[in-house]
N, C-alpha and C positions, 0 to 999 in steps of 0.2 A: 836703440838712438834715442836720446834723453832729451827733452827742450827745456827751454826754461819754466817757470812755474805757472808765469803766464800764460804762456804757449799751450800748456799741457790744459790748463783751464778752458781756453779757447775751444779746443778739440776736443774737449768733454762736452761744451755747450752744443757744439757743432753736430756732435755724435748722439744727442738727444734728439734729432730733427727726425721727421718720418721719411723712411728711405736713405736716410746716409749712414754708413756703415764708419768705423773708425779708420781703416785709410782714406777713405774720400771725406772725413770730417779734416785730418792732416795737412791732406791736398788743399781743403778750400783754408785752411788757417795758413798753412805757407804761403798759398799765394796775395792773401790777404799782405801778411807781413813784405812782400816785393814789391806790394803796391807802393808808388811814392803818398807820403801824408795825404796830401790835399784828398786824393780819392779814395782812403780808408776814409778820411774825415767825412768825403761825401755819402758813401757807403753807410756809415754810423748814422747820419743824419737823416736818411731817406729812409731807413730802419723806422727812427725814432718818430718820423713825419706821418710813417703810415699807421702808426700805433696812434699816434695823437686823431689823426681824421678819419680813418675808418671804423665804421660801427655796421649794427646789424640794421637793416630796414624793419621801422616796426608792424608794416604789413605782411612782409614775405621773408624775412630774416636773409637777405640777402646781405653781402656784404657792399658799403655804399658808402659815399662821403656827403650824399644830402638824402632827408628822410621827410617823406616817402622816398624811394630807387627813383631811378628813372622809369623803370620797367613798370612798376606801382604808379607812376605817375601820366606815362603814355595812354592817352585815352583811346588811340587806336586798337589798342590790342584787345584781343576778345574776352573782355571779361566774363564771359559764363563759361569758360576752361581753366581750369586748376593744375597743372601738374607739380606732383611730391618729387622731389630731391630730396637726395639725402646731404648732400655738401652743394657751397657755393660754386666749386669745381666743373661740378655734374650740370648745374644750371649753365656753366660757361659753355660747355660743350654744346648740349642742346641748342643754344642762342645762336654758336658757331656755324651750327647746321644750317641752321636758318627757313627752318621746316614749320616750325611753331610759336606761333603770336599770342597766345593766350597768359594767363599769369602764372604764376609761380608759388611755394611753398618749401623753404628748407627746411626739413627735418632736424639737421643737427645730427644727423648721424643715421645708425641702423641697431634694431634692437640684437643685443649681445650677449646673452647672460651669463656666460665664462668670464665676460671683461664688467662685468654689474651693470650693462646699459639695460634699465628695462623703458616703459612707455614714458614713465617721467624724467627721466634723462633726456628726452625727444621732446619738439615742439609739437607734439598729438593735441595738448588741451586747448593748445594755441589756432590748431589747425579746425579742432571741431568746431571752437566758436566761429571762428573765420567763415566754416561751410553755413554755419545756422542761420549767420546773418547776413551771407551774401545770395547772389543770385546763378550762381553756379548748377549748370546744367550736366556738366561733367567732370570726373576726379579722374584723373590720369596719374597712375603708380609708375612712378618712373625710376624705382630704387634699382640699385647692378645688381646683374644676374649671380650673384655670390649666396650663400647659405645664410648670412645675416639680410643681403638684399629680400630672398625671396620670403624669410621671415616675418621680416617687417612688413611686405606688401601682403601676404596672408591675413596677417593682425590688423592690419589698418583697413581691407577688404571686408573683413568680419565687422569692425569697428565703423565702418561707412554706410554700412546695408541696412540698417535700419532708417536711416535721413532718405532713404528713397532717392537716391540722386543715381545717376547712371556710374559707373567706376570701371575703369579699363586699365590694363596692363600694356606698357611698351611690348612690341614683338621681339619675339627669341628666335634666333635660326642664323643662316649662313651669312656672312656679311660679302656684302659687293667685292667682287675680287679672290675670294675666297674659293680655295679646290677641296673639294670633300675629302679627299685622303688626308689629308693634313688637320682636316677639323677633329676635335675632340667628340667624344659619343655624348657627352650632353648637350653640347652644341646642335647635334646632328639629331637628337631626338627631340629638342625642342622645334628645330627647322621643321620634322613630320608633324610634330603636335599641332605647328601653326600653320598650318600649309592652307594656300587660298584655291579656290575655286578659278580656272581662266576660261 
């Protein structure tokens, strides 16, 4: 089925979004066409508003509407702990868990030589400067358990070692509620490797 030129262009734009395939892009575009004009205009305004108001915190590089962000401004947070994450959504996941009350540093991605992403494309220089001028006692590597995340963690571990500061890594292993028979080999290997004395 062929759509109008403007609909095809809208589908193509949605298709460029991460995780949105051609069929999903078509569904979204056709849904927007069904919306009353006022709702479509409200959606367009919200997109423009978020682009206008949202920026990166000058300290941690999280997404924020105020600078510094609420977490960096919060004097109740433990300023001796710094957790490094790849993206703002990783920070949001840790915050939602409610178990961490230190500060963050959003790297802006992970090392990926195949995609041309080296240390220069991440906020590594800013991180080192922040650590040198701060009073951190522990740096927590909170990168994702992917090939790129593990490579980034290894790179950062080696980079930060000369600074004589404690560097830790988020534990890997069996998720709460998980059953051994359904877990992949890497997860089980990490669970064995990261076992604790009881």
